[in-house]
C-alpha positions in Angstrom: -31.4 -28.8 -89.0 -31.1 -26.1 -91.7 -27.4 -24.8 -92.3 -26.1 -22.2 -94.4 -22.5 -23.0 -95.0 -19.9 -20.5 -96.1 -16.1 -20.6 -96.6 -13.2 -18.3 -96.2 -9.7 -17.8 -97.4 -9.6 -19.9 -100.7 -6.6 -20.6 -102.7 -5.2 -23.1 -105.2 -3.2 -26.2 -104.2 0.2 -26.2 -105.7 1.7 -29.1 -107.4 3.8 -31.6 -105.5 7.4 -31.4 -105.2 9.3 -34.0 -107.2 12.9 -34.7 -106.5 15.2 -34.8 -109.6 15.9 -38.6 -109.4 12.3 -39.4 -110.1 12.1 -36.6 -112.9 15.2 -38.4 -114.4 13.3 -41.6 -114.2 10.3 -40.2 -116.0 12.5 -38.9 -118.7 14.1 -42.4 -119.0 10.5 -43.9 -119.1 11.4 -46.3 -116.2 8.4 -44.6 -114.2 5.2 -43.0 -115.2 2.8 -40.3 -114.0 0.0 -42.9 -114.1 1.6 -44.8 -111.2 2.5 -47.7 -113.6 6.1 -48.9 -114.1 7.3 -47.2 -117.1 7.9 -48.9 -120.4 11.6 -49.3 -119.9 11.5 -50.2 -116.2 14.2 -52.4 -115.3 15.3 -54.3 -112.1 18.3 -56.3 -111.1 18.1 -59.6 -109.4 20.1 -62.0 -107.2 19.3 -65.8 -106.6 21.1 -67.3 -103.8 22.2 -70.9 -103.1 23.5 -71.1 -99.5 25.0 -73.9 -97.3 25.4 -73.1 -93.6 26.4 -74.8 -90.5 24.8 -73.2 -87.5 26.7 -74.1 -84.2 24.2 -73.3 -81.6 26.5 -73.7 -78.6 28.7 -70.6 -79.5 26.1 -69.1 -81.9 28.5 -69.1 -84.9 27.3 -69.5 -88.4 29.9 -70.7 -90.9 28.6 -70.6 -94.5 29.2 -70.5 -98.3 27.0 -68.8 -100.8 26.7 -68.9 -104.6 24.8 -66.0 -106.1 23.5 -65.7 -109.7 23.5 -61.8 -110.2 21.6 -60.4 -113.2 22.5 -56.8 -114.1 19.3 -55.9 -116.1 20.2 -52.3 -116.0 21.4 -50.3 -118.9 24.5 -49.3 -116.9 28.0 -50.8 -116.5 28.6 -51.7 -113.0 32.4 -51.1 -111.7 31.6 -51.9 -108.2 29.6 -54.4 -106.5 28.0 -53.5 -103.1 27.0 -55.9 -100.3 25.0 -55.6 -97.2 26.6 -57.0 -94.0 23.9 -56.1 -91.4 25.5 -57.9 -88.7 28.2 -55.4 -88.8 25.9 -53.2 -86.6 27.5 -55.3 -83.8 31.0 -54.6 -85.0 33.4 -52.6 -82.5 33.6 -49.1 -83.5 30.7 -49.1 -85.8 28.4 -46.0 -85.6 24.8 -46.9 -84.2 21.6 -45.5 -83.3 21.7 -47.1 -79.7 24.0 -48.5 -77.3 24.5 -52.2 -77.6 26.7 -53.2 -74.8 30.1 -54.8 -74.8 29.0 -58.3 -74.4 27.7 -58.8 -78.0 30.1 -56.7 -79.8 32.5 -58.5 -82.3 35.0 -57.8 -85.0 32.3 -57.9 -87.7 31.3 -60.4 -90.2 34.3 -62.4 -91.1 34.6 -62.6 -95.0 37.0 -65.4 -95.7 36.8 -65.3 -99.5 35.2 -63.9 -102.5 35.3 -65.1 -106.0 33.5 -63.4 -109.0 33.2 -65.2 -112.4 35.9 -67.3 -111.3 38.3 -64.5 -110.3 39.6 -64.6 -106.7 39.6 -61.4 -104.8 41.9 -60.7 -102.1 39.5 -59.8 -99.2 42.3 -57.7 -97.6 43.3 -55.7 -100.5 42.1 -52.2 -101.4 39.7 -53.7 -104.0 37.5 -55.0 -101.1 36.4 -52.1 -98.8 34.0 -51.7 -95.9 32.1 -48.8 -94.3 29.6 -49.6 -91.6 27.5 -52.3 -92.9 28.4 -51.9 -96.4 31.0 -53.8 -98.3 32.1 -52.8 -101.8 34.2 -54.8 -104.3 36.1 -53.1 -107.2 35.4 -55.4 -110.2 38.3 -56.7 -112.1 35.9 -57.2 -115.0 32.9 -54.9 -115.2 29.4 -56.1 -115.2 28.1 -55.0 -118.6 24.3 -54.2 -119.3 22.0 -57.2 -119.4 24.6 -59.7 -118.2 24.7 -62.5 -115.6 27.3 -63.3 -113.2 28.4 -65.9 -110.5 29.4 -64.4 -107.1 30.7 -66.7 -104.5 31.3 -65.7 -100.8 32.5 -67.7 -97.8 32.0 -66.1 -94.5 31.5 -66.5 -90.6 29.3 -64.5 -88.2 28.4 -64.7 -84.5 24.9 -64.0 -83.4 24.2 -61.7 -80.5 23.6 -63.5 -77.2 21.9 -60.9 -75.1 20.9 -58.0 -77.2 17.9 -58.6 -79.3 17.5 -56.1 -82.0 14.7 -57.5 -84.3 16.5 -61.0 -83.9 18.6 -62.8 -81.7 19.0 -65.5 -78.8 16.2 -66.3 -76.4 17.1 -68.4 -73.3 20.3 -69.5 -74.8 18.8 -72.3 -77.1 16.2 -70.4 -79.1 17.2 -68.3 -82.0 15.7 -65.9 -84.4 18.4 -65.7 -87.1 18.2 -62.8 -89.7 20.4 -60.6 -91.7 23.0 -63.4 -91.4 24.4 -63.6 -95.0 26.3 -61.2 -97.2 23.6 -59.7 -99.5 24.1 -57.9 -102.8 22.8 -54.4 -102.3 20.0 -53.0 -104.4 20.9 -51.1 -107.7 17.9 -49.2 -109.0 16.7 -46.8 -111.6 16.5 -43.9 -109.2 19.7 -43.8 -107.1 22.0 -46.5 -108.6 23.5 -48.3 -105.7 21.7 -48.2 -102.3 24.8 -47.1 -100.2 23.1 -46.1 -97.0 24.7 -48.2 -94.2 22.4 -49.7 -91.6 22.8 -48.1 -88.2 19.7 -49.7 -86.3 16.9 -47.5 -86.5 15.9 -47.6 -90.1 15.2 -50.9 -91.7 16.1 -52.4 -95.1 16.0 -52.3 -98.9 16.3 -55.7 -100.6 16.4 -57.0 -103.9 14.2 -60.1 -105.0 15.6 -63.5 -105.7 15.1 -67.3 -105.3 16.7 -69.0 -102.2 18.0 -72.7 -102.0 19.2 -73.0 -98.5 20.7 -75.9 -96.6 21.4 -75.5 -92.8 23.0 -77.9 -90.6 22.1 -77.8 -86.7 22.7 -80.2 -83.9 20.5 -83.1 -83.2 17.3 -81.9 -81.3 16.8 -78.7 -83.1 13.7 -77.7 -85.3 14.1 -75.0 -88.0 11.4 -72.9 -89.4 12.2 -70.5 -92.2 11.2 -68.2 -95.2 10.0 -70.5 -98.0 9.2 -74.2 -97.7 10.9 -77.2 -96.0 12.1 -79.6 -98.8 13.1 -82.7 -96.8 10.6 -82.9 -93.9 10.6 -86.7 -94.3 14.6 -86.8 -93.4 14.3 -84.6 -90.2 10.9 -85.4 -88.5 9.4 -88.7 -87.4 6.3 -90.1 -89.0 3.7 -88.8 -86.4 4.9 -85.2 -86.7 4.7 -85.5 -90.4 1.0 -86.8 -89.9 0.4 -83.9 -87.8 1.8 -81.4 -90.3 -0.1 -82.9 -93.2 -3.5 -82.6 -91.1 -2.8 -78.8 -90.3 -2.0 -78.1 -93.9 -5.8 -79.0 -94.9 -7.8 -77.7 -91.8 -8.7 -74.3 -90.4 -8.5 -76.0 -86.9 -5.3 -75.5 -84.9 -3.2 -78.8 -84.5 -0.6 -79.2 -82.0 2.4 -80.5 -84.0 5.1 -80.8 -81.2 4.5 -80.7 -77.4 6.7 -80.8 -74.5 5.8 -84.4 -74.2 7.0 -85.1 -77.6 10.4 -83.7 -76.9 10.6 -85.6 -73.5 9.8 -88.8 -75.3 12.1 -88.3 -78.3 9.3 -88.4 -80.8 10.1 -85.5 -82.9 13.3 -86.0 -84.8 15.0 -88.5 -87.0 18.2 -89.9 -85.3 21.5 -88.4 -86.1 24.2 -86.2 -84.5 23.1 -83.4 -86.7 20.6 -82.8 -89.5 20.6 -81.0 -92.8 17.4 -78.8 -93.2 16.7 -77.8 -96.8 14.5 -74.9 -97.8 13.5 -73.2 -101.1 11.7 -69.9 -101.6 10.9 -68.0 -104.6 11.1 -64.3 -105.4 11.5 -63.1 -102.0 13.6 -60.2 -100.8 15.2 -61.8 -97.8 15.7 -65.2 -96.0 15.4 -65.7 -92.2 14.9 -68.7 -90.0 14.4 -69.7 -86.5 15.8 -72.5 -84.5 14.8 -74.1 -81.1 15.1 -77.4 -79.3 12.3 -76.9 -76.9 9.6 -74.6 -78.4 6.0 -75.8 -78.8 4.5 -75.9 -82.2 1.0 -75.2 -83.3 -0.1 -75.1 -86.8 -3.2 -74.6 -89.1 -3.9 -73.2 -92.6 -6.3 -71.0 -94.4 -7.7 -70.9 -98.0 -5.8 -68.6 -100.3 -7.4 -68.9 -103.8 -6.9 -72.4 -104.9 -4.3 -73.2 -102.3 -3.8 -72.9 -98.6 -1.4 -70.9 -96.5 0.3 -73.0 -93.7 0.4 -71.0 -90.4 2.9 -72.0 -87.6 3.1 -70.6 -84.2 6.3 -71.6 -82.3 6.7 -70.6 -78.7 7.8 -71.2 -75.2 5.6 -73.3 -72.9 5.4 -70.5 -70.4 4.2 -68.0 -73.0 1.2 -66.0 -71.7 -0.6 -65.6 -75.0 1.1 -67.6 -77.9 -1.4 -70.4 -77.3 -3.9 -68.1 -79.2 -1.5 -66.9 -81.9 -1.9 -69.7 -84.6 -5.7 -68.8 -84.4 -5.1 -65.0 -84.4 -2.7 -65.4 -87.3 -5.4 -67.4 -89.3 -7.9 -64.7 -88.5 -5.5 -62.0 -89.7 -4.5 -63.7 -92.9 -8.1 -64.7 -93.8 -9.2 -61.1 -93.2 -6.5 -59.8 -95.4 -7.5 -62.1 -98.2 -11.2 -61.8 -98.0 -12.2 -58.5 -96.5 -9.4 -55.9 -96.5 -7.3 -55.1 -98.5 -8.6 -58.2 -100.3 -5.3 -59.2 -101.8 -4.2 -62.9 -102.1 -1.4 -63.5 -99.5 1.9 -63.7 -101.0 3.6 -66.6 -99.3 2.7 -70.3 -98.9 3.7 -70.2 -95.3 3.9 -68.0 -92.3 5.7 -68.7 -89.0 5.2 -66.5 -85.9 8.2 -67.3 -83.5 8.0 -66.3 -79.9 11.1 -64.2 -79.2 10.9 -60.5 -78.5 9.5 -57.2 -79.7 7.9 -57.5 -83.1 9.7 -57.8 -86.3 8.8 -59.0 -89.7 10.7 -61.2 -92.3 9.4 -62.9 -95.5 7.2 -65.7 -94.2 8.5 -65.2 -90.7 7.4 -63.0 -87.6 9.5 -62.6 -84.4 7.1 -61.4 -81.7 7.2 -61.2 -77.8 4.4 -62.0 -75.4 1.4 -59.6 -75.3 -0.6 -58.6 -72.2 -4.1 -58.7 -73.8 -5.9 -60.4 -76.6 -6.2 -57.0 -78.4 -2.7 -56.4 -78.3 -1.8 -59.9 -79.4 -4.2 -59.4 -82.4 -2.6 -56.1 -83.1 1.0 -57.0 -83.2 0.3 -60.4 -85.0 -1.8 -58.8 -87.7 0.7 -55.8 -87.9 3.7 -58.0 -88.5 2.0 -60.5 -90.9 0.7 -57.5 -92.9 4.2 -56.6 -93.7 4.0 -59.6 -96.1 2.2 -57.2 -98.5 4.3 -53.9 -97.6 7.2 -53.9 -97.8 8.0 -57.4 -98.9 5.7 -58.2 -101.9 5.9 -54.6 -103.3 9.7 -54.2 -102.6 9.6 -50.9 -100.7 12.6 -48.9 -99.8 12.3 -48.8 -95.9 15.5 -47.0 -95.5 14.2 -43.9 -97.2 10.5 -44.2 -96.7 9.6 -46.3 -93.6 6.3 -44.9 -93.6 5.2 -46.5 -96.8 5.0 -49.9 -95.0 4.7 -49.1 -91.3 2.1 -46.4 -91.7 -0.1 -48.8 -93.8 0.6 -51.8 -91.6 -0.1 -49.7 -88.4 -3.5 -48.7 -89.8 -4.5 -52.3 -91.1 -5.2 -53.8 -87.6 -7.9 -51.4 -86.7 -10.3 -53.1 -88.8 -9.5 -56.5 -87.6 -9.6 -55.5 -84.1 -13.0 -54.0 -84.6 -14.2 -57.3 -86.0 -12.8 -59.8 -83.5 -13.0 -57.9 -80.1 -15.3 -55.7 -78.2 -12.8 -52.9 -78.0 -15.3 -50.3 -79.1 -13.0 -47.5 -78.0 -10.1 -48.9 -80.2 -7.6 -48.6 -77.6 -4.6 -49.3 -79.7 -5.5 -46.8 -82.4 -6.4 -44.2 -79.7 -2.8 -44.6 -78.4 -1.5 -43.8 -81.9 -3.7 -40.8 -82.2 -2.4 -39.6 -78.7 1.1 -40.2 -80.1 0.4 -38.2 -83.1 -1.2 -35.2 -80.9 1.8 -35.3 -78.7 4.4 -34.7 -81.4 2.3 -32.8 -83.9 3.6 -29.2 -84.3 6.6 -29.8 -82.1 10.3 -29.3 -83.1 10.3 -33.0 -83.5 8.0 -33.2 -86.4 9.1 -33.5 -89.9 7.3 -34.1 -93.2 7.2 -37.8 -94.3 9.0 -37.2 -97.6 12.2 -36.6 -95.6 14.3 -39.8 -96.0 13.8 -42.0 -93.0 17.6 -42.1 -92.6 17.6 -38.5 -91.9 14.8 -38.5 -89.1 16.8 -39.5 -86.0 14.7 -39.0 -82.8 11.6 -38.5 -84.9 12.0 -41.8 -86.8 9.2 -43.7 -84.9 6.7 -40.9 -84.9 7.2 -40.2 -88.7 7.3 -43.9 -89.7 4.2 -45.0 -87.5 2.2 -42.2 -86.0 1.9 -39.3 -88.6 1.7 -41.8 -91.6 -0.9 -44.1 -90.2 -3.1 -41.2 -89.1 -2.7 -40.0 -92.7 -3.8 -43.2 -94.2 -6.6 -43.6 -91.6 -8.0 -40.1 -92.7 -7.6 -40.9 -96.4 -9.6 -44.2 -95.9 -12.2 -42.2 -94.3 -12.4 -39.7 -97.3 -12.1 -42.2 -100.1 -14.2 -44.9 -98.4 -12.8 -48.3 -97.6 -13.8 -49.8 -101.0 -12.0 -47.3 -102.9 -9.0 -47.1 -100.6 -8.7 -51.1 -100.8 -9.1 -51.0 -104.6 -6.1 -48.5 -104.9 -4.1 -50.8 -102.6 -5.0 -53.8 -104.8 -3.9 -51.9 -107.9 -0.8 -50.5 -106.4 0.2 -54.2 -105.2 -0.6 -55.7 -108.6 1.4 -53.0 -110.5 4.4 -53.2 -108.1 4.6 -56.8 -107.1 8.3 -57.8 -106.9 9.3 -54.4 -108.0 10.5 -51.2 -106.3 7.8 -48.5 -106.1 8.4 -45.0 -104.7 5.9 -42.7 -102.8 5.3 -41.0 -106.1 4.2 -44.2 -107.7 2.0 -44.8 -104.7 0.4 -41.2 -104.9 -0.1 -41.6 -108.7 -1.8 -45.0 -108.4 -4.1 -43.6 -105.8 -5.1 -40.7 -107.8 -5.9 -42.8 -110.9 -8.0 -45.4 -109.1 -9.8 -42.8 -107.1 -10.3 -40.7 -110.3 -9.4 -37.6 -108.2 -6.1 -35.5 -108.1 -5.4 -35.8 -104.3 -2.7 -33.5 -104.3 -4.6 -31.4 -101.8 -4.2 -34.4 -99.5 -0.7 -35.6 -100.4 1.0 -32.2 -100.1 0.2 -31.2 -96.4 0.2 -34.6 -94.9 3.3 -35.9 -96.8 5.4 -32.9 -97.9 5.0 -30.1 -95.6 5.3 -28.9 -92.0 2.0 -28.6 -90.3 -0.5 -30.6 -88.2 -4.1 -31.5 -87.7 -5.8 -29.0 -85.4 -9.5 -27.8 -85.6 -10.9 -25.0 -83.5 -14.3 -23.9 -82.6 -15.1 -20.1 -82.7 -18.7 -19.1 -81.8 -20.2 -15.8 -82.8 -23.5 -16.2 -81.2 -25.9 -19.1 -80.4 -26.8 -19.8 -84.1 -23.4 -18.8 -85.8 -20.1 -20.5 -85.4 -17.1 -21.5 -87.3 -14.7 -24.3 -87.5 -11.2 -23.1 -88.1 -8.5 -25.3 -89.7 -5.7 -23.9 -87.6 -2.9 -26.5 -88.3 -3.5 -26.6 -92.1 -3.8 -30.4 -92.5 -7.1 -31.6 -94.1 -9.1 -33.7 -91.6 -12.9 -34.4 -91.3 -15.2 -32.5 -89.1 -17.1 -34.7 -86.7 -19.2 -32.2 -84.6 -21.7 -32.8 -81.9 -24.2 -30.0 -81.4 -26.3 -30.0 -78.3 -29.3 -27.6 -78.6 -31.0 -25.6 -76.1 -34.1 -27.6 -76.8 -32.3 -30.7 -75.6 -31.8 -32.3 -78.9 -28.5 -33.6 -80.0 -27.4 -33.3 -83.7 -24.3 -34.4 -85.4 -22.5 -32.9 -88.5 -20.0 -34.9 -90.5 -18.0 -33.2 -93.2 -15.3 -34.9 -95.2 -11.6 -33.8 -95.2 -12.1 -32.7 -98.6 -13.8 -29.4 -97.4 -10.3 -28.0 -96.9 -9.1 -29.1 -100.4 -9.0 -25.8 -102.1 -7.0 -24.1 -99.3 -10.0 -23.0 -97.2 -9.2 -22.1 -93.7 -12.6 -21.6 -92.1 -16.0 -23.5 -92.2 -18.8 -21.4 -91.4 -22.1 -22.6 -90.1 -25.4 -20.5 -89.6 -28.4 -22.2 -87.9 -31.1 -20.2 -89.7 -34.2 -21.6 -88.0 -34.8 -19.6 -84.8 -35.7 -22.8 -83.1 -32.4 -24.1 -83.3 -29.9 -22.5 -80.9 -26.9 -24.3 -79.3 -25.6 -24.6 -75.8 -22.6 -27.0 -76.6 -20.4 -27.8 -79.5 -17.8 -30.6 -79.3 -15.4 -31.8 -81.9 -14.4 -35.4 -81.9 -10.9 -36.0 -80.5 -11.2 -39.8 -79.8 -10.6 -40.9 -83.6 -9.8 -37.5 -85.2 -6.2 -36.2 -84.6 -6.0 -32.8 -83.2 -2.7 -31.3 -81.9 -4.5 -28.7 -79.6 -7.7 -30.0 -78.2 -8.4 -27.1 -75.7 -10.4 -25.3 -78.4 -12.4 -28.4 -79.5 -15.2 -27.8 -76.9 -17.5 -24.7 -76.5 -20.2 -24.7 -73.9 -22.6 -22.0 -72.9 
């Protein structure tokens, strides 16, 4: 088919808005316009040694931590801030949702604080709390490039009924997260991260090593971030043999079964057992405990090592018998096919709790109703190992940086391992986008996630994943993955911002993508194309919403032939508003035009079909 293509309403794309904290970082050379960390980039660090007793009957954790804190910044710190995330359940705390009275408590009980040997009175004005934040006014300031020993004793009760990302399941199964006082992030952009956790937005954590000992009653297993250090003292010989077998095979091995529990063939004898774990350079530490869950395991090649994969679940689960294999497929896909990045953790455990939530080396998932749904939620949560965890993203401010990418990721896995040719899961995401796009609820992605309120899920998941899907189609999967690989390499165990992400993609793609970043991430607007017909040989595609999206058009001719036209999103890069097509050959006249709406976002679909 012979087309004459014209354009209308061209204009230049303006530079991206840059907030002053990033401009200051550029001036200080902690960041760069190339997307690389600056010459003088710095980052603080917290290494934890924790000893805890977990009383499973009343869900109480009593613990002590010793933290080696490194102030690598050029600043003198006069206050030390902590995150007490379980204060979300504190009576009187402002929250994004109702929790119910039964799980409310008086907050994390801080028993003692000692810093560099100095004892701090936890009831004095020098120790203050606001929502989930605790501040300590330092008696001796932390000078630049100094190390300090911080010791805290505390007690916390886990929720018994309300499961927000973690909690108690059927009374004796626990996903334990956000359970220890954690020193907040102090970075080169904003100083202390002082935004409290109110429920909706997730977290921003500093990297460190963890050396953790947990005491639980006899009959409980623990799985955690990191690696179990004393398996020989907690498990019986047959369980150890199965674990060793799983660590060197792609097959799924049943480590513990209901029969093992019934016959007492799981644990070493003792009224209680001490479980010892270590994890290196992780932003958080979570663990799960159960006295009845079935345990499957396998492993997958990761360079010259293998990643151990655990699926831990109730015997009545509808789908978890497939999860170890699904997790194997997901991690193998991430390593070898897309985004082709080595898996960052030596072990991954998927725990059968509720919902879907990620932690370093851990996932908390509920049951799913179909294999496609199991594949989606499992690969999504495992994918968070890369973003935000290995790249240290600030989820409080920019939730879309990880949720958008990781919502986009599973589409490729689903395409490979199911016959779901309609991509039902991704079609639902497009449907969500189309519903909210252009509404009063829509706000630009660069608005901090803490300010998004009702729009949080749409902003973090829908609009962002659609943007990444569109960008992937434009750049091509290979270039998109190369950019992700480079971004991950540059910012491993660091704290990148959206600007670092944008600049890295610009550099790797060899193109200034401001024409794409600006509308999709900074502006109000939406994806909306419309067909305007002049006559049976002349029509226009109008970009009514302003966002750059590809044109996927099916043209049915009067002679019965069907033609397709595919035009990349860059057609709108110079501010064009109209794409004009003239069918010059007199034998080519059309009777129907249809824009794709199944896998292309469009806020107003009533003008996507024209029929004679």
